[in-house]
ROMILUM-532668 format. One record per atom (N, C-alpha, C, O, CB): residue in three letters; residue number from 1; x, y, z. Coordinates in steps of 0.02 Angstrom, whole numbers, plus 50000, padded with zeros to 5 digits. Glycine has a CB too. Layout:
% residues N
  type  seq     xx     yy     zz
   Ala  NUM      X      Y      Z
...
END
This chain:
% residues 137
  type  seq     xx     yy     zz
   Met    1  50042  49945  50001
   Met    1  50002  49998  49991
   Met    1  50052  50080  49999
   Met    1  50035  50137  49982
   Met    1  49938  49987  50052
   Lys    2  50117  50057  50029
   Lys    2  50137  50112  50057
   Lys    2  50181  50133  49981
   Lys    2  50199  50191  49969
   Lys    2  50181  50099  50137
   Lys    3  50194  50072  49934
   Lys    3  50233  50085  49871
   Lys    3  50171  50115  49835
   Lys    3  50187  50158  49793
   Lys    3  50272  50013  49831
   Phe    4  50113  50105  49841
   Phe    4  50058  50131  49792
   Phe    4  50052  50201  49791
   Phe    4  50056  50233  49739
   Phe    4  49991  50105  49807
   Leu    5  50041  50231  49861
   Leu    5  50033  50295  49880
   Leu    5  50107  50321  49839
   Leu    5  50103  50358  49790
   Leu    5  50023  50306  49970
   Ile    6  50157  50304  49859
   Ile    6  50212  50341  49830
   Ile    6  50217  50351  49759
   Ile    6  50239  50403  49734
   Ile    6  50268  50314  49847
   Thr    7  50195  50298  49725
   Thr    7  50188  50298  49651
   Thr    7  50131  50354  49634
   Thr    7  50148  50401  49598
   Thr    7  50166  50220  49623
   Val    8  50061  50350  49661
   Val    8  50022  50405  49664
   Val    8  50041  50483  49665
   Val    8  50024  50531  49631
   Val    8  49992  50393  49712
   Gly    9  50082  50473  49717
   Gly    9  50113  50536  49741
   Gly    9  50171  50568  49675
   Gly    9  50171  50625  49652
   Gly    9  50156  50515  49820
   Leu   10  50217  50509  49656
   Leu   10  50244  50536  49592
   Leu   10  50213  50570  49535
   Leu   10  50235  50620  49507
   Leu   10  50268  50492  49566
   Leu   11  50145  50529  49514
   Leu   11  50131  50528  49448
   Leu   11  50094  50602  49450
   Leu   11  50095  50642  49403
   Leu   11  50085  50459  49421
   Ala   12  50057  50616  49525
   Ala   12  50024  50684  49529
   Ala   12  50071  50726  49525
   Ala   12  50044  50778  49505
   Ala   12  49985  50699  49587
   Gly   13  50134  50735  49533
   Gly   13  50175  50786  49553
   Gly   13  50222  50789  49479
   Gly   13  50260  50836  49469
   Gly   13  50219  50766  49632
   Ala   14  50216  50745  49439
   Ala   14  50237  50761  49361
   Ala   14  50180  50779  49329
   Ala   14  50186  50826  49290
   Ala   14  50270  50701  49318
   Ser   15  50122  50754  49335
   Ser   15  50053  50793  49310
   Ser   15  50055  50880  49311
   Ser   15  50048  50923  49268
   Ser   15  49986  50768  49366
   Met   16  50068  50880  49376
   Met   16  50080  50965  49386
   Met   16  50125  51001  49361
   Met   16  50120  51060  49341
   Met   16  50093  50985  49445
   Ala   17  50183  50959  49360
   Ala   17  50244  50995  49326
   Ala   17  50227  51011  49241
   Ala   17  50245  51061  49210
   Ala   17  50317  50939  49334
   Phe   18  50192  50960  49217
   Phe   18  50165  50966  49140
   Phe   18  50116  51014  49145
   Phe   18  50108  51041  49090
   Phe   18  50133  50898  49104
   Ala   19  50081  51034  49185
   Ala   19  50037  51087  49193
   Ala   19  50064  51158  49194
   Ala   19  50040  51207  49166
   Ala   19  50004  51077  49250
   Ala   20  50117  51153  49230
   Ala   20  50159  51211  49218
   Ala   20  50183  51235  49173
   Ala   20  50200  51294  49172
   Ala   20  50197  51212  49240
   Asp   21  50191  51188  49113
   Asp   21  50225  51211  49065
   Asp   21  50180  51237  48985
   Asp   21  50195  51249  48927
   Asp   21  50276  51154  49057
   Val   22  50119  51237  49027
   Val   22  50072  51257  48961
   Val   22  50069  51316  48986
   Val   22  50066  51328  49047
   Val   22  49995  51220  48943
   Gly   23  50070  51377  48921
   Gly   23  50064  51444  48919
   Gly   23  50032  51463  48850
   Gly   23  50029  51424  48802
   Gly   23  50131  51477  48931
   Val   24  50006  51532  48851
   Val   24  49987  51559  48793
   Val   24  50022  51620  48783
   Val   24  50039  51660  48827
   Val   24  49918  51568  48790
   Ser   25  50035  51624  48703
   Ser   25  50077  51676  48669
   Ser   25  50040  51733  48663
   Ser   25  49988  51730  48631
   Ser   25  50102  51658  48604
   Ile   26  50058  51785  48689
   Ile   26  50022  51863  48667
   Ile   26  50076  51896  48631
   Ile   26  50132  51882  48652
   Ile   26  49998  51918  48737
   Thr   27  50074  51932  48586
   Thr   27  50121  51968  48536
   Thr   27  50094  52039  48552
   Thr   27  50040  52055  48579
   Thr   27  50113  51943  48448
   Val   28  50141  52073  48531
   Val   28  50121  52151  48512
   Val   28  50074  52164  48464
   Val   28  50061  52134  48412
   Val   28  50175  52189  48487
   Gly   29  50051  52207  48486
   Gly   29  49985  52217  48445
   Gly   29  49917  52195  48474
   Gly   29  49868  52215  48443
   Gly   29  49992  52177  48382
   Gln   30  49907  52164  48521
   Gln   30  49858  52111  48569
   Gln   30  49840  52143  48626
   Gln   30  49887  52165  48660
   Gln   30  49893  52042  48596
   Pro   31  49792  52150  48643
   Pro   31  49765  52188  48727
   Pro   31  49810  52120  48756
   Pro   31  49813  52064  48732
   Pro   31  49646  52192  48757
   Gly   32  49847  52152  48825
   Gly   32  49878  52093  48856
   Gly   32  49950  52098  48850
   Gly   32  49982  52074  48896
   Gly   32  49854  52028  48825
   Phe   33  49980  52123  48803
   Phe   33  50039  52117  48793
   Phe   33  50080  52175  48825
   Phe   33  50056  52232  48825
   Phe   33  50046  52108  48728
   Tyr   34  50144  52160  48853
   Tyr   34  50190  52218  48899
   Tyr   34  50252  52193  48867
   Tyr   34  50280  52138  48869
   Tyr   34  50192  52214  48998
   Gly   35  50267  52257  48832
   Gly   35  50351  52251  48814
   Gly   35  50358  52308  48765
   Gly   35  50321  52356  48758
   Gly   35  50380  52171  48775
   Arg   36  50410  52292  48734
   Arg   36  50426  52367  48682
   Arg   36  50393  52352  48613
   Arg   36  50387  52301  48580
   Arg   36  50522  52385  48663
   Ile   37  50369  52433  48604
   Ile   37  50321  52438  48548
   Ile   37  50363  52475  48496
   Ile   37  50414  52504  48513
   Ile   37  50250  52477  48568
   Asp   38  50343  52475  48438
   Asp   38  50364  52517  48384
   Asp   38  50326  52559  48368
   Asp   38  50269  52535  48367
   Asp   38  50377  52491  48333
   Leu   39  50325  52616  48353
   Leu   39  50260  52671  48352
   Leu   39  50242  52664  48285
   Leu   39  50185  52653  48266
   Leu   39  50275  52757  48372
   Gly   40  50306  52673  48236
   Gly   40  50292  52678  48174
   Gly   40  50273  52727  48154
   Gly   40  50307  52778  48156
   Gly   40  50261  52644  48156
   Asn   41  50187  52724  48118
   Asn   41  50162  52791  48105
   Asn   41  50085  52793  48136
   Asn   41  50035  52818  48111
   Asn   41  50165  52806  48020
   Ala   42  50096  52757  48201
   Ala   42  50048  52753  48253
   Ala   42  50034  52829  48282
   Ala   42  50085  52863  48282
   Ala   42  50075  52701  48309
   Pro   43  49975  52862  48307
   Pro   43  49962  52917  48323
   Pro   43  50003  52926  48393
   Pro   43  50024  52878  48425
   Pro   43  49889  52924  48323
   Gln   44  50013  52986  48411
   Gln   44  50066  53006  48468
   Gln   44  50038  52980  48545
   Gln   44  49989  53004  48573
   Gln   44  50076  53098  48468
   Pro   45  50076  52932  48569
   Pro   45  50055  52906  48624
   Pro   45  50053  52956  48687
   Pro   45  50091  53002  48700
   Pro   45  50095  52850  48634
   Arg   46  49987  52930  48727
   Arg   46  49992  52956  48790
   Arg   46  50055  52926  48835
   Arg   46  50067  52866  48833
   Arg   46  49927  52943  48822
   Leu   47  50082  52958  48864
   Leu   47  50146  52935  48917
   Leu   47  50120  52935  48982
   Leu   47  50077  52977  48996
   Leu   47  50213  52986  48919
   Ile   48  50138  52896  49024
   Ile   48  50140  52888  49103
   Ile   48  50174  52964  49134
   Ile   48  50148  53003  49173
   Ile   48  50194  52811  49127
   Tyr   49  50242  52970  49101
   Tyr   49  50295  53018  49129
   Tyr   49  50301  53068  49055
   Tyr   49  50319  53044  49002
   Tyr   49  50379  52971  49156
   Val   50  50288  53114  49061
   Val   50  50330  53164  49011
   Val   50  50402  53158  48989
   Val   50  50412  53160  48928
   Val   50  50331  53227  49040
   Glu   51  50467  53149  49042
   Glu   51  50529  53138  49028
   Glu   51  50520  53052  49025
   Glu   51  50479  53013  49048
   Glu   51  50582  53175  49085
   Pro   52  50585  53045  48984
   Pro   52  50595  52957  48989
   Pro   52  50621  52958  49055
   Pro   52  50638  53008  49087
   Pro   52  50655  52912  48928
   Val   53  50623  52893  49073
   Val   53  50663  52875  49126
   Val   53  50731  52831  49105
   Val   53  50731  52783  49066
   Val   53  50616  52836  49173
   Val   54  50776  52852  49133
   Val   54  50824  52806  49134
   Val   54  50862  52781  49209
   Val   54  50873  52819  49257
   Val   54  50870  52835  49088
   Ile   55  50878  52708  49206
   Ile   55  50912  52690  49281
   Ile   55  50987  52693  49271
   Ile   55  51021  52724  49313
   Ile   55  50892  52609  49312
   Gln   56  51015  52664  49221
   Gln   56  51090  52657  49227
   Gln   56  51101  52723  49161
   Gln   56  51063  52717  49114
   Gln   56  51126  52559  49206
   Pro   57  51130  52758  49160
   Pro   57  51172  52813  49112
   Pro   57  51208  52775  49079
   Pro   57  51245  52736  49109
   Pro   57  51219  52868  49145
   Pro   58  51207  52777  49010
   Pro   58  51234  52749  48955
   Pro   58  51333  52788  48990
   Pro   58  51347  52832  49031
   Pro   58  51183  52786  48860
   Pro   59  51383  52735  48942
   Pro   59  51434  52770  48963
   Pro   59  51438  52858  48907
   Pro   59  51402  52868  48858
   Pro   59  51504  52708  48954
   Ala   60  51492  52908  48935
   Ala   60  51494  52955  48905
   Ala   60  51498  52942  48844
   Ala   60  51517  52889  48819
   Ala   60  51530  52988  48923
   Gly   61  51472  53010  48807
   Gly   61  51473  52990  48734
   Gly   61  51424  52950  48700
   Gly   61  51413  52959  48640
   Gly   61  51527  52958  48723
   Val   62  51390  52902  48736
   Val   62  51346  52875  48694
   Val   62  51287  52875  48704
   Val   62  51266  52863  48761
   Val   62  51356  52825  48682
   Val   63  51243  52890  48649
   Val   63  51188  52924  48636
   Val   63  51149  52857  48617
   Val   63  51167  52820  48571
   Val   63  51195  52987  48580
   Arg   64  51087  52846  48664
   Arg   64  51038  52777  48647
   Arg   64  50966  52804  48632
   Arg   64  50935  52848  48662
   Arg   64  51031  52718  48719
   Thr   65  50955  52780  48597
   Thr   65  50855  52811  48566
   Thr   65  50824  52760  48611
   Thr   65  50832  52701  48624
   Thr   65  50818  52793  48454
   Pro   66  50767  52830  48636
   Pro   66  50714  52808  48670
   Pro   66  50692  52744  48664
   Pro   66  50718  52714  48617
   Pro   66  50671  52842  48660
   Leu   67  50644  52709  48703
   Leu   67  50614  52651  48691
   Leu   67  50539  52674  48716
   Leu   67  50530  52725  48750
   Leu   67  50650  52586  48729
   Tyr   68  50495  52636  48697
   Tyr   68  50414  52657  48705
   Tyr   68  50397  52577  48734
   Tyr   68  50390  52523  48703
   Tyr   68  50363  52687  48613
   Leu   69  50394  52590  48791
   Leu   69  50370  52526  48836
   Leu   69  50291  52524  48855
   Leu   69  50260  52570  48881
   Leu   69  50413  52527  48909
   His   70  50268  52468  48840
   His   70  50191  52458  48878
   His   70  50201  52415  48947
   His   70  50221  52357  48941
   His   70  50132  52408  48822
   Val   71  50191  52435  48998
   Val   71  50213  52376  49055
   Val   71  50157  52374  49108
   Val   71  50115  52419  49114
   Val   71  50290  52396  49097
   Pro   72  50159  52323  49142
   Pro   72  50094  52310  49180
   Pro   72  50107  52383  49238
   Pro   72  50155  52420  49245
   Pro   72  50092  52215  49222
   Pro   73  50044  52382  49271
   Pro   73  50034  52436  49315
   Pro   73  50091  52428  49367
   Pro   73  50104  52369  49378
   Pro   73  49961  52435  49347
   Gly   74  50120  52465  49394
   Gly   74  50165  52452  49443
   Gly   74  50249  52455  49426
   Gly   74  50294  52472  49465
   Gly   74  50144  52388  49466
   His   75  50254  52435  49369
   His   75  50325  52420  49331
   His   75  50368  52490  49329
   His   75  50427  52496  49344
   His   75  50311  52391  49244
   Ala   76  50319  52545  49305
   Ala   76  50351  52598  49283
   Ala   76  50359  52639  49351
   Ala   76  50403  52682  49357
   Ala   76  50313  52633  49224
   Lys   77  50318  52624  49400
   Lys   77  50349  52665  49464
   Lys   77  50399  52621  49506
   Lys   77  50424  52639  49559
   Lys   77  50287  52690  49516
   Lys   78  50410  52566  49478
   Lys   78  50480  52529  49523
   Lys   78  50507  52507  49464
   Lys   78  50512  52446  49452
   Lys   78  50467  52459  49587
   Trp   79  50531  52565  49412
   Trp   79  50575  52538  49367
   Trp   79  50643  52511  49387
   Trp   79  50665  52477  49340
   Trp   79  50583  52582  49323
   Gly   80  50682  52514  49434
   Gly   80  50732  52513  49434
   Gly   80  50742  52422  49454
   Gly   80  50791  52387  49442
   Gly   80  50755  52573  49475
   Lys   81  50670  52401  49490
   Lys   81  50679  52320  49507
   Lys   81  50661  52303  49434
   Lys   81  50711  52282  49405
   Lys   81  50621  52281  49574
   His   82  50602  52304  49392
   His   82  50603  52284  49336
   His   82  50634  52307  49263
   His   82  50605  52280  49215
   His   82  50555  52281  49337
   Cys   83  50680  52344  49248
   Cys   83  50705  52361  49188
   Cys   83  50763  52302  49180
   Cys   83  50802  52325  49138
   Cys   83  50731  52442  49188
   Ala   84  50775  52270  49189
   Ala   84  50819  52210  49195
   Ala   84  50770  52155  49145
   Ala   84  50791  52134  49091
   Ala   84  50833  52183  49287
   Arg   85  50708  52137  49170
   Arg   85  50672  52087  49120
   Arg   85  50652  52124  49061
   Arg   85  50632  52077  49026
   Arg   85  50606  52053  49151
   Tyr   86  50645  52174  49029
   Tyr   86  50652  52195  48981
   Tyr   86  50711  52227  48945
   Tyr   86  50696  52260  48896
   Tyr   86  50615  52220  48985
   Arg   87  50776  52222  48960
   Arg   87  50828  52228  48952
   Arg   87  50840  52301  48922
   Arg   87  50865  52310  48866
   Arg   87  50847  52175  48919
   Ala   88  50820  52352  48965
   Ala   88  50795  52422  48948
   Ala   88  50818  52461  49014
   Ala   88  50781  52501  49043
   Ala   88  50705  52426  48933
   Cys   89  50877  52448  49033
   Cys   89  50907  52477  49113
   Cys   89  50949  52520  49073
   Cys   89  50966  52561  49116
   Cys   89  50954  52417  49178
   Gly   90  50975  52536  49024
   Gly   90  51027  52576  49020
   Gly   90  51005  52601  48962
   Gly   90  51048  52611  48920
   Gly   90  51094  52549  49023
   Gln   91  50924  52620  48943
   Gln   91  50892  52640  48875
   Gln   91  50864  52697  48922
   Gln   91  50859  52692  48983
   Gln   91  50834  52581  48827
   Pro   92  50841  52765  48876
   Pro   92  50790  52801  48909
   Pro   92  50712  52777  48885
   Pro   92  50699  52770  48825
   Pro   92  50804  52879  48894
   Val   93  50665  52767  48934
   Val   93  50618  52743  48917
   Val   93  50568  52785  48935
   Val   93  50568  52820  48986
   Val   93  50615  52686  48936
   Tyr   94  50500  52782  48867
   Tyr   94  50428  52799  48893
   Tyr   94  50402  52748  48905
   Tyr   94  50415  52692  48882
   Tyr   94  50383  52834  48854
   Phe   95  50363  52764  48941
   Phe   95  50299  52723  48953
   Phe   95  50241  52736  48940
   Phe   95  50218  52786  48968
   Phe   95  50289  52710  49004
   Val   96  50197  52698  48894
   Val   96  50139  52714  48870
   Val   96  50078  52695  48893
   Val   96  50066  52636  48902
   Val   96  50140  52700  48820
   Asp   97  50028  52749  48906
   Asp   97  49969  52738  48940
   Asp   97  49936  52685  48919
   Asp   97  49922  52673  48861
   Asp   97  49929  52789  48938
   Asp   98  49922  52651  48970
   Asp   98  49868  52576  48958
   Asp   98  49818  52575  48925
   Asp   98  49806  52529  48885
   Asp   98  49836  52548  49011
   Gly   99  49774  52631  48937
   Gly   99  49717  52646  48886
   Gly   99  49735  52668  48812
   Gly   99  49703  52646  48764
   Gly   99  49674  52701  48915
   Trp  100  49786  52712  48805
   Trp  100  49813  52732  48737
   Trp  100  49828  52646  48711
   Trp  100  49785  52617  48677
   Trp  100  49895  52793  48744
   Tyr  101  49891  52611  48730
   Tyr  101  49875  52557  48695
   Tyr  101  49818  52502  48679
   Tyr  101  49813  52469  48628
   Tyr  101  49910  52536  48710
   Asn  102  49769  52500  48745
   Asn  102  49733  52477  48713
   Asn  102  49678  52495  48659
   Asn  102  49650  52458  48619
   Asn  102  49722  52456  48745
   Asp  103  49668  52565  48671
   Asp  103  49612  52589  48647
   Asp  103  49644  52628  48571
   Asp  103  49601  52640  48529
   Asp  103  49573  52640  48710
   Val  104  49696  52641  48559
   Val  104  49729  52674  48501
   Val  104  49785  52636  48461
   Val  104  49789  52638  48399
   Val  104  49758  52736  48527
   Tyr  105  49818  52609  48495
   Tyr  105  49880  52575  48477
   Tyr  105  49870  52505  48442
   Tyr  105  49893  52490  48388
   Tyr  105  49921  52566  48541
   Val  106  49829  52464  48485
   Val  106  49795  52396  48462
   Val  106  49752  52402  48394
   Val  106  49757  52366  48344
   Val  106  49743  52368  48522
   Pro  107  49715  52447  48403
   Pro  107  49664  52454  48338
   Pro  107  49718  52494  48267
   Pro  107  49702  52489  48208
   Pro  107  49581  52518  48367
   His  108  49766  52525  48286
   His  108  49800  52546  48225
   His  108  49854  52478  48193
   His  108  49864  52457  48136
   His  108  49847  52619  48249
   Tyr  109  49879  52458  48264
   Tyr  109  49922  52394  48243
   Tyr  109  49873  52333  48198
   Tyr  109  49898  52292  48161
   Tyr  109  49956  52355  48323
   Arg  110  49824  52335  48207
   Arg  110  49773  52274  48162
   Arg  110  49761  52305  48097
   Arg  110  49776  52277  48045
   Arg  110  49688  52252  48199
   Glu  111  49732  52364  48100
   Glu  111  49729  52398  48029
   Glu  111  49790  52405  47980
   Glu  111  49785  52401  47918
   Glu  111  49707  52467  48039
   Gln  112  49847  52416  48011
   Gln  112  49907  52402  47962
   Gln  112  49930  52353  47946
   Gln  112  49978  52349  47908
   Gln  112  49955  52424  47974
   Gly  113  49895  52293  47978
   Gly  113  49914  52216  47974
   Gly  113  49968  52188  48010
   Gly  113  49992  52225  48053
   Gly  113  49930  52198  47911
   Glu  114  49992  52135  48004
   Glu  114  50036  52104  48049
   Glu  114  50094  52123  48044
   Glu  114  50130  52108  48091
   Glu  114  50036  52044  48047
   Gly  115  50123  52158  47990
   Gly  115  50197  52147  47966
   Gly  115  50225  52207  47997
   Gly  115  50286  52212  48004
   Gly  115  50212  52142  47880
   His  116  50179  52260  48017
   His  116  50185  52326  48030
   His  116  50194  52329  48105
   His  116  50151  52298  48136
   His  116  50126  52364  48004
   Gly  117  50232  52354  48135
   Gly  117  50275  52384  48202
   Gly  117  50292  52320  48228
   Gly  117  50293  52319  48289
   Gly  117  50230  52436  48264
   Lys  118  50312  52251  48192
   Lys  118  50302  52199  48238
   Lys  118  50370  52204  48283
   Lys  118  50422  52222  48255
   Lys  118  50291  52125  48199
   Asp  119  50370  52192  48341
   Asp  119  50424  52194  48391
   Asp  119  50482  52148  48369
   Asp  119  50473  52088  48373
   Asp  119  50398  52172  48461
   Lys  120  50535  52170  48350
   Lys  120  50602  52146  48324
   Lys  120  50614  52105  48376
   Lys  120  50618  52048  48353
   Lys  120  50661  52198  48310
   Asp  121  50621  52103  48438
   Asp  121  50626  52066  48485
   Asp  121  50589  52029  48533
   Asp  121  50596  52047  48591
   Asp  121  50648  52089  48504
   Lys  122  50547  51978  48521
   Lys  122  50496  51961  48557
   Lys  122  50499  51947  48625
   Lys  122  50448  51952  48659
   Lys  122  50473  51917  48532
   Asp  123  50538  51934  48642
   Asp  123  50561  51903  48723
   Asp  123  50561  51957  48750
   Asp  123  50583  51949  48806
   Asp  123  50635  51863  48739
   His  124  50544  52026  48739
   His  124  50566  52088  48792
   His  124  50498  52072  48829
   His  124  50448  52057  48798
   His  124  50579  52182  48758
   Gly  125  50500  52075  48888
   Gly  125  50414  52104  48919
   Gly  125  50386  52041  48936
   Gly  125  50341  52043  48978
   Gly  125  50353  52147  48855
   Lys  126  50405  51982  48911
   Lys  126  50376  51919  48922
   Lys  126  50410  51877  48976
   Lys  126  50435  51821  48966
   Lys  126  50377  51883  48860
   Asp  127  50409  51920  49052
   Asp  127  50435  51856  49096
   Asp  127  50394  51831  49138
   Asp  127  50347  51869  49148
   Asp  127  50490  51866  49135
   Lys  128  50391  51776  49172
   Lys  128  50357  51733  49190
   Lys  128  50304  51755  49259
   Lys  128  50318  51780  49313
   Lys  128  50406  51681  49198
   Gly  129  50256  51739  49237
   Gly  129  50196  51749  49289
   Gly  129  50184  51826  49315
   Gly  129  50171  51828  49375
   Gly  129  50213  51702  49356
   His  130  50186  51876  49290
   His  130  50175  51935  49316
   His  130  50138  51968  49273
   His  130  50163  52012  49239
   His  130  50228  51967  49332
   Gly  131  50079  51955  49269
   Gly  131  50013  51973  49231
   Gly  131  50013  51949  49173
   Gly  131  50053  51907  49154
   Gly  131  49998  52040  49222
   Lys  132  49968  51974  49140
   Lys  132  49958  51944  49066
   Lys  132  50000  51939  49021
   Lys  132  50040  51983  49033
   Lys  132  49918  51972  49032
   Gly  133  50019  51907  48966
   Gly  133  50063  51919  48912
   Gly  133  50149  51891  48914
   Gly  133  50189  51882  48868
   Gly  133  50060  51997  48907
   His  134  50158  51881  49000
   His  134  50226  51844  48998
   His  134  50235  51777  49019
   His  134  50227  51748  49073
   His  134  50270  51875  49035
   Lys  135  50256  51757  48958
   Lys  135  50246  51663  48936
   Lys  135  50313  51642  48930
   Lys  135  50334  51591  48957
   Lys  135  50203  51638  48852
   Lys  136  50345  51679  48897
   Lys  136  50411  51648  48862
   Lys  136  50461  51684  48913
   Lys  136  50439  51722  48956
   Lys  136  50426  51671  48768
   Asp  137  50519  51673  48907
   Asp  137  50585  51704  48937
   Asp  137  50634  51648  48912
   Asp  137  50695  51652  48925
   Asp  137  50585  51717  49029
END
């Protein structure tokens, strides 16, 4: 009986591990995506902060182009804690407003077709388990 219970326990643990591997992929231009966005010819974004946020300034003489990011609530406020997940600690970052992203950018992106504004580095902003859209790392 003891051997049976151990086997059942091992099988249950294995099935839970398989269940944890199941994920949903959400890409730029879909509601729930968090990460870098390419504005292209999209309308002017509403920003959370007027000035870009920079956690680690680049070396002297190096100029970096600002990034536009759609991040979950709280990530912009504690950017120093979250910038590494987006590989953007040494970049000036503008955070786009969630309402603007969902109400303006997503419809614009869809109108332009899937090829427009595709995120060139799809793993940005897709960390594990911190809100919608974070499934791959």
